[in-house]
Kinemage of the C-alpha trace (Angstrom):
@kinemage 1
@onewidth
@group {chain A} dominant
@subgroup {mainchain}
@vectorlist {calphas} color= white
{ca met a 1} P 8.022 -1.740 -37.567
{ca leu a 2} L 8.331 -2.070 -34.236
{ca asn a 3} L 6.057 0.973 -32.766
{ca thr a 4} L 3.080 -0.415 -35.016
{ca ala a 5} L 3.659 -3.950 -33.659
{ca ile a 6} L 3.676 -2.250 -29.862
{ca ile a 7} L 0.354 -0.504 -31.079
{ca phe a 8} L -0.945 -3.720 -32.048
{ca val a 9} L -0.095 -5.544 -29.085
{ca ser a 10} L -2.123 -2.827 -27.055
{ca gly a 11} L -4.751 -3.437 -28.665
{ca val a 12} L -5.122 -6.645 -28.073
{ca leu a 13} L -4.006 -6.115 -24.421
{ca cys a 14} L -6.888 -3.663 -23.733
{ca leu a 15} L -9.495 -6.454 -25.343
{ca ala a 16} L -8.375 -9.020 -22.797
{ca leu a 17} L -8.235 -6.616 -19.618
{ca ile a 18} L -12.322 -5.626 -21.199
{ca leu a 19} L -12.797 -9.692 -21.512
{ca asn a 20} L -11.505 -10.222 -17.810
{ca leu a 21} L -13.582 -7.436 -16.457
{ca trp a 22} L -16.307 -9.017 -17.617
{ca arg a 23} L -15.404 -12.177 -16.111
{ca leu a 24} L -14.492 -10.142 -13.053
{ca leu a 25} L -18.304 -8.799 -13.095
{ca arg a 26} L -19.917 -11.475 -14.179
{ca gly a 27} L -17.850 -14.472 -12.670
{ca pro a 28} L -19.957 -17.794 -10.963
{ca asp a 29} L -17.863 -18.146 -8.156
{ca leu a 30} L -15.400 -16.163 -6.069
{ca ser a 31} L -12.622 -18.078 -7.156
{ca asp a 32} L -13.211 -17.083 -10.925
{ca arg a 33} L -12.899 -13.343 -9.978
{ca ile a 34} L -9.972 -13.653 -7.750
{ca leu a 35} L -8.249 -15.379 -11.093
{ca ala a 36} L -9.953 -12.903 -13.174
{ca leu a 37} L -8.578 -10.305 -10.842
{ca asp a 38} L -4.695 -11.421 -11.088
{ca thr a 39} L -4.661 -11.895 -14.757
{ca met a 40} L -5.879 -7.967 -14.916
{ca tyr a 41} L -3.355 -7.582 -12.871
{ca ile a 42} L -0.433 -9.342 -15.196
{ca asn a 43} L -2.798 -7.750 -18.273
{ca ser a 44} L -1.605 -4.235 -16.767
{ca ile a 45} L 1.803 -5.087 -16.193
{ca ala a 46} L 2.297 -6.203 -19.789
{ca leu a 47} L 0.624 -2.826 -21.144
{ca ile a 48} L 2.659 -0.810 -18.401
{ca leu a 49} L 6.175 -2.296 -19.951
{ca leu a 50} L 5.000 -1.978 -23.639
{ca tyr a 51} L 3.784 1.754 -22.858
{ca gly a 52} L 7.867 1.976 -21.389
{ca met a 53} L 9.164 0.125 -24.465
{ca his a 54} L 7.270 2.803 -26.737
{ca met a 55} L 8.341 5.827 -24.761
{ca arg a 56} L 11.715 4.655 -24.189
{ca thr a 57} L 12.277 5.347 -20.508
{ca ala a 58} L 12.769 2.656 -17.838
{ca leu a 59} L 10.494 4.416 -15.115
{ca tyr a 60} L 7.482 2.324 -16.588
{ca phe a 61} L 9.719 -0.768 -15.675
{ca glu a 62} L 9.724 0.344 -12.006
{ca ser a 63} L 6.043 0.408 -11.548
{ca ala a 64} L 5.549 -2.553 -13.623
{ca leu a 65} L 7.729 -4.473 -11.041
{ca leu a 66} L 5.743 -2.420 -7.983
{ca ile a 67} L 1.841 -3.228 -9.592
{ca ala a 68} L 3.583 -7.343 -9.653
{ca met a 69} L 4.603 -7.288 -5.946
{ca leu a 70} L 1.278 -5.359 -5.205
{ca gly a 71} L -0.688 -7.833 -7.227
{ca phe a 72} L 1.200 -11.266 -5.634
{ca val a 73} L 0.474 -10.096 -2.519
{ca ser a 74} L -3.313 -9.077 -2.900
{ca thr a 75} L -3.545 -12.465 -4.920
{ca val a 76} L -2.423 -14.517 -1.452
{ca ala a 77} L -4.277 -12.441 0.957
{ca leu a 78} L -7.561 -13.285 -1.324
{ca cys a 79} L -7.025 -16.561 -1.395
{ca lys a 80} L -5.736 -17.209 2.454
{ca tyr a 81} L -8.997 -15.286 3.277
{ca leu a 82} L -11.334 -17.385 0.226
{ca leu a 83} L -9.471 -21.022 2.083
{ca arg a 84} L -9.832 -20.109 5.680
{ca gly a 85} L -11.757 -16.689 6.403
{ca asp a 86} L -9.508 -14.874 7.813
{ca ile a 87} L -6.148 -13.581 6.773
{ca ile a 88} L -3.804 -12.707 10.325
{ca glu a 89} L -4.092 -15.680 11.910
């Protein structure tokens, strides 16, 4: 039962990633594209966690944590660049 739920949720998350990719490519504004990229990080983290649950190993949880940290830093850097036009002051 759990494996069926994991496969179903993985399919839904893959669909969400495809829709986020569509928003990233066709976003009307730069802020929409940054938001789509941030949402893609979150969805990819969820997919990695689901895969770790499916394989019953903790290694994937650590990689999801690394992607979360890199996603946060890159989102902050992109937003700072969007607001000020310069990342390093």
